[in-house]
C-alpha positions as CSV (number, residue, x, y, z in Angstrom):
1,X,-23.4,5.0,-5.4
2,X,-20.4,6.7,-5.0
3,X,-20.1,6.7,-1.4
4,X,-20.5,3.0,-1.9
5,X,-17.6,2.5,-3.6
6,X,-15.2,5.4,-2.3
7,X,-16.3,3.1,1.4
8,X,-15.5,0.0,-0.3
9,X,-11.9,1.0,-1.5
10,X,-11.4,1.8,2.0
11,X,-11.9,-1.4,3.4
12,X,-10.1,-3.3,0.8
13,X,-6.8,-1.1,1.7
14,X,-7.6,-1.9,5.5
15,X,-8.1,-5.6,4.4
16,X,-5.1,-6.0,2.3
17,X,-3.2,-3.9,5.2
18,X,-4.3,-6.6,7.9
19,X,-3.3,-9.4,5.6
20,X,0.2,-7.6,5.0
21,X,0.5,-6.8,8.4
22,X,0.5,-10.6,9.5
23,X,3.2,-11.6,7.0
24,X,1.0,-12.6,4.6
25,X,-0.1,-11.9,1.4
26,X,3.5,-11.7,-0.6
27,X,2.2,-13.4,-3.4
28,X,-0.1,-10.3,-4.0
29,X,3.5,-7.7,-4.2
30,X,3.9,-7.0,-8.0
31,X,7.4,-7.7,-8.6
32,X,7.9,-10.4,-5.9
33,X,5.4,-12.9,-7.2
34,X,7.0,-12.9,-10.5
35,X,10.4,-13.1,-9.1
36,X,12.7,-16.9,-9.2
37,X,12.7,-18.5,-6.4
38,X,16.7,-17.8,-5.9
39,X,16.0,-13.9,-6.5
40,X,13.1,-14.4,-3.5
41,X,15.8,-15.8,-1.3
42,X,17.7,-13.1,-1.1
43,X,14.5,-10.7,0.5
44,X,13.4,-10.8,3.9
45,X,10.1,-11.6,2.9
46,X,8.2,-10.6,6.4
47,X,9.7,-7.1,6.6
48,X,8.4,-6.7,2.8
49,X,5.0,-7.7,3.8
50,X,4.8,-5.4,7.1
51,X,6.2,-2.2,5.0
52,X,3.1,-3.2,2.7
53,X,1.1,-3.2,5.2
54,X,1.4,0.4,6.3
55,X,1.3,1.6,2.9
56,X,-2.2,-0.1,2.4
57,X,-3.0,1.3,5.9
58,X,-1.7,4.9,4.8
59,X,-3.4,4.3,1.4
60,X,-7.0,3.7,3.3
61,X,-6.0,7.0,4.9
62,X,-5.6,9.0,1.7
63,X,-9.0,7.5,0.5
64,X,-11.2,9.3,3.5
65,X,-10.8,12.8,2.1
66,X,-12.1,11.1,-1.4
67,X,-15.1,10.1,0.5
68,X,-15.4,13.4,2.1
69,X,-15.3,15.2,-1.3
70,X,-18.1,12.8,-2.2
71,X,-19.8,13.1,1.0
72,X,-19.7,17.3,1.2
73,X,-19.5,18.0,-2.5
74,X,-15.5,19.8,-1.8
75,X,-13.6,19.0,-5.3
76,X,-10.7,20.2,-3.5
77,X,-11.2,17.3,-0.7
78,X,-10.8,15.2,-4.2
79,X,-7.5,16.8,-5.2
80,X,-5.9,16.6,-1.8
81,X,-7.0,13.0,-1.7
82,X,-5.5,12.0,-4.7
83,X,-2.2,14.1,-4.4
84,X,-1.7,12.1,-0.9
85,X,-2.6,8.7,-2.6
86,X,0.0,9.5,-5.4
87,X,2.7,10.7,-3.1
88,X,2.1,7.8,-1.0
89,X,2.4,5.5,-3.7
90,X,5.4,7.1,-5.2
91,X,7.6,7.7,-1.5
92,X,6.6,3.9,-1.0
93,X,7.8,2.7,-4.3
94,X,10.9,4.7,-4.1
95,X,11.8,3.8,-0.4
96,X,11.2,-0.2,-1.5
97,X,13.3,0.1,-3.9
98,X,16.3,2.3,-2.6
99,X,18.7,1.3,0.3
100,X,18.7,-2.4,0.0
101,X,16.2,-2.3,3.4
102,X,14.6,-5.5,2.4
103,X,17.6,-8.0,1.5
104,X,18.1,-10.2,4.1
105,X,21.4,-9.5,6.1
106,X,24.3,-11.4,5.1
107,X,25.9,-13.6,8.3
């Protein structure tokens, strides 16, 4: 049962990664989807979605050690996977929200 849950999470992150990598699914990005239209126009939606796709693939990869933990009954793999998961989440969030990386270039 636990293996099915872990595998399902990997599948969810991979599917989201595919959607975002194609530049679609911006309505799934928290904060962006609730922003007013005027605010959304300031951002490059395609670049934001592509970055989120990379982040989803990274999150899928961090779930692999957690799945192996359930298979091999090794608790350290679970902690490794959780640590990597939080590192990707925090690092990705900081990267997205600093440096004006996803704002449209003014011409």
